[in-house]
C-alpha positions in Angstrom: 47.0 33.7 17.2 44.4 35.9 15.3 40.8 36.1 16.6 38.3 33.7 15.1 36.7 34.8 11.8 33.2 36.2 12.0 31.5 33.3 10.0 32.9 30.8 12.5 31.7 32.8 15.4 28.2 33.2 13.9 27.9 29.4 13.2 29.3 28.5 16.7 26.8 30.8 18.5 23.9 29.5 16.2 24.8 25.9 17.0 24.9 26.5 20.7 21.6 28.4 20.5 19.9 25.5 18.5 21.2 22.9 21.0 20.1 25.0 24.0 16.6 25.4 22.5 16.1 21.8 21.6 17.5 20.5 24.9 15.1 22.6 27.0 12.7 20.2 28.7 10.8 22.7 30.9 7.2 23.2 29.9 4.2 25.0 31.5 1.8 22.2 30.7 1.7 18.5 30.6 -1.2 17.2 28.6 -4.2 19.1 29.9 -2.6 20.0 33.3 -1.1 23.4 34.0 2.3 22.8 35.6 3.5 25.5 38.0 6.1 25.6 40.7 6.9 23.5 42.7 6.2 20.9 40.0 8.1 20.6 36.8 8.0 18.6 33.6 11.6 17.3 33.7 15.1 17.5 35.2 16.0 21.0 36.1 12.3 22.2 36.1 10.3 23.1 39.2 11.8 22.3 42.6 14.6 19.8 42.9 12.7 18.3 45.9 9.8 17.4 43.6 11.6 16.4 40.4 12.5 12.8 41.4 8.8 12.1 42.1 6.8 14.2 39.5 7.7 14.1 35.8 5.9 14.5 32.5 6.0 11.4 30.3 4.2 11.4 26.9 1.9 14.3 28.0 1.0 12.5 31.2 2.0 13.9 34.6 3.1 11.1 36.8 3.9 10.6 40.5 6.4 7.9 41.0 7.0 6.2 44.4 8.5 2.9 45.5 5.3 1.1 44.8 4.7 2.4 41.3 3.9 5.3 39.0 0.5 7.0 39.2 -1.2 9.4 36.8 -1.9 12.8 38.3 -5.4 13.9 37.2 -5.7 17.2 39.0 -3.7 19.8 41.0 -5.0 22.5 43.3 -2.3 25.0 43.8 -4.6 26.9 46.2 -5.2 24.0 48.5 -1.8 22.4 47.9 -3.3 19.1 46.9 -3.2 16.8 43.9 -5.2 13.7 42.9 -3.7 10.5 41.5 -5.5 7.6 39.8 -3.6 4.4 40.7 -4.1 2.0 37.7 -5.2 -0.9 39.9 -7.7 1.0 42.0 -11.4 0.0 41.9 -14.4 2.1 40.9 -18.0 1.4 40.4 -17.5 0.6 36.7 -14.3 -1.5 37.2 -13.2 -3.5 40.3 -9.9 -5.5 40.5 -7.4 -6.8 42.9 -4.9 -4.1 44.0 -1.3 -4.1 45.0 -0.1 -2.0 47.9 -0.2 1.8 47.4 2.6 3.8 49.0 4.5 7.1 49.4 8.2 7.6 50.0 8.9 9.0 53.4 11.5 11.4 52.0 9.0 12.8 49.5 7.1 16.1 50.1 3.8 14.3 49.9 1.4 12.9 52.5 -2.0 11.3 52.4 -4.8 13.8 52.1 -8.5 13.6 53.1 -9.4 10.6 50.8 -11.8 7.9 51.9 -10.7 4.3 51.1 -13.3 1.6 50.7 -11.5 -1.7 51.3 -13.2 -4.4 49.3 -13.6 -8.1 49.5 -12.1 -8.4 52.9 -12.1 -11.4 55.2 -15.3 -11.0 57.3 -16.1 -9.5 59.7 -14.3 -6.2 59.0 -15.5 -4.9 62.4 -12.7 -6.9 63.9 -10.0 -5.3 61.7 -7.5 -3.4 63.8 -4.0 -1.8 63.4 -1.9 -1.8 66.5 -5.0 -2.6 68.5 -7.1 0.3 67.1 -10.2 -0.3 65.0 -9.7 0.5 61.4 -13.2 0.7 59.9 -15.6 3.6 60.3 -18.8 1.7 61.1 -20.9 4.9 61.0 -20.3 5.1 57.2 -21.1 1.5 56.4 -23.8 2.8 54.0 -21.0 3.6 51.6 -20.1 -0.1 51.4 -23.8 -0.9 50.7 -23.8 1.6 47.9 -20.6 0.4 46.1 -21.7 -3.2 46.5 -24.7 -2.4 44.2 -22.2 -1.9 41.3 -22.2 -5.0 39.0 -18.4 -5.0 38.8 -18.2 -6.5 42.3 -18.3 -9.9 40.7 -14.8 -9.2 39.5 -13.7 -9.5 43.1 -15.5 -12.8 43.6 -18.4 -11.2 45.4 -22.1 -11.5 44.6 -24.2 -8.4 43.8 -25.5 -6.7 47.0 -22.8 -8.6 48.9 -22.9 -8.3 52.8 -21.2 -5.2 54.0 -19.1 -7.1 56.5 -16.6 -7.8 53.7 -16.1 -4.0 53.2 -14.4 -1.4 55.3 -14.6 2.3 55.3 -11.1 3.4 56.1 -11.3 7.0 57.1 -9.2 8.8 58.1 -6.8 6.5 56.3 -3.1 6.1 57.2 -0.1 4.3 55.8 2.0 1.8 57.8 5.6 2.1 58.8 6.7 1.3 55.2 4.6 4.2 53.9 2.0 1.8 52.4 -1.6 0.8 52.4 -1.0 -2.9 53.0 -4.0 -4.7 51.7 -2.5 -8.2 52.3 -2.1 -7.4 56.0 -5.6 -6.2 56.2 -6.8 -9.3 54.3 -8.6 -7.3 51.6 -8.3 -7.8 47.8 -8.9 -4.3 46.6 -9.7 -0.7 47.4 -11.8 2.1 46.0 -10.5 5.6 46.9 -13.1 8.4 46.9 -11.9 11.9 46.3 -15.4 13.4 46.1 -19.0 12.3 46.3 -20.0 14.9 43.7 -23.2 15.7 45.6 -24.3 12.1 45.1 -23.4 10.3 48.3 -25.6 7.3 47.5 -24.8 6.9 43.9 -21.3 5.4 43.4 -21.5 5.7 39.6 -21.2 9.5 40.1 -18.4 9.5 42.7 -15.0 11.0 41.7 -12.5 8.3 42.4 -8.8 8.9 43.2 -6.3 9.4 46.0 -5.9 13.0 47.2 -2.5 13.9 48.4 -1.2 17.0 50.2 2.2 18.5 49.4 4.5 21.1 50.9 6.4 23.6 49.0 9.9 22.7 47.7 13.5 23.7 48.2 12.7 27.3 47.4 10.2 27.4 50.2 11.1 30.8 51.5 9.8 34.4 51.0 12.7 35.5 48.7 12.7 32.5 46.4 8.9 32.2 46.2 8.8 35.9 45.2 11.4 35.3 42.5 9.3 32.3 41.2 6.1 34.3 41.2 7.8 37.1 39.2 9.4 34.5 36.8 6.0 32.9 36.1 4.3 36.3 35.7 6.9 37.2 33.1 6.1 34.1 31.1 9.0 32.0 32.4 9.2 28.6 34.1 10.8 28.2 37.5 13.6 25.7 37.7 17.0 25.0 39.2 20.6 24.6 38.1 22.4 21.5 39.4 24.6 20.8 41.3 24.0 23.8 43.5 20.3 23.8 42.6 20.3 27.6 42.4 17.1 29.3 41.1 16.7 29.5 37.4 13.9 31.2 35.3 13.6 29.5 32.0 12.4 31.9 29.3 10.6 31.0 26.1 13.4 32.5 24.0 15.6 29.6 25.1 17.7 31.5 27.6 17.7 31.2 31.4 18.1 34.0 33.9 18.5 34.2 37.7 15.6 36.6 37.9 12.7 36.8 35.4 12.0 37.1 31.6 11.1 40.8 31.5 13.4 42.5 29.0 15.4 39.3 28.7 17.8 40.2 25.8 18.6 37.5 23.3 22.2 38.0 22.1 21.6 35.7 19.2 18.8 37.7 17.6 21.2 40.0 15.6 22.9 37.0 14.1 19.6 35.3 13.2 18.6 38.5 11.5 21.6 38.1 9.3 21.5 34.3 8.5 17.9 33.4 9.3 16.4 31.5 12.2 18.7 28.8 13.4 15.7 26.5 14.1 15.1 26.3 10.3 18.6 24.9 9.7 19.1 21.1 9.7 21.6 20.1 12.4 23.9 18.4 9.8 24.2 21.7 7.8 25.2 23.6 10.8 27.9 21.1 11.7 29.0 21.1 8.1 29.3 24.9 8.0 31.1 24.9 11.3 33.6 22.3 10.1 34.2 24.2 6.8 34.8 27.5 8.7 37.2 25.7 11.1 39.2 24.2 8.2 39.4 27.6 6.4 40.6 29.2 9.6 43.3 26.7 10.3 44.5 26.9 6.6 45.1 30.6 6.8 
């Protein structure tokens, strides 16, 4: 059989290029957050160990666990921490009853240095224990007094300036054997996680609320692979992986992937685009129509 005609080859390569560019899900940002390794914006991006848990959905980076999905508001790649804002957490401006908060044991995340204020608990919280050990830090009870000055406490059925014996400063906090902060077991209605006091330890309206988590590097957590990822990102690429072997991939902005980096990454389609114009400007139906016409002509010869 004769070789395929040039127009057919051109259209076939163009179609594949268009599909490859439109199917690429890896991005370096999600909303206002910079997304670097080990995180990724979708399947095949970042580290495979993180992908089931961290994804980008409608420009919002989310952490998903067995207890829910939580918006990620900040990432410190230097400190290996991130901050999440559970939708049912309480703050000075808004207090509400909260479901349990948890992490998956198999995930690369663990609870960071956050302070949890457990709110509207059955008094007295001084008797609250877990496995016989006291839970509340009584030396920090002034934090309870501060947050109980917020008018939103009435949403939890508490009066303004409520007695602090219905509040517990849980620090350092820990999760139970299910990987959860079990509010029902502690007989509390809600929690306010404090990520930072923002230099205003007595003014809860200025505190930064959120849960700080620590993470460990992903499946490419070795010198060789980390170096490849650093070089990939320095060259403008995005680190990812190729299932099912999960081998390292550097996704370049020209739509092609390499196993190294994007420096001098040659685009074999460019010569064809110079002849027929950029494939991204062609509607998909026209490409398919041209491909079909070329195929019919080839078979008729």
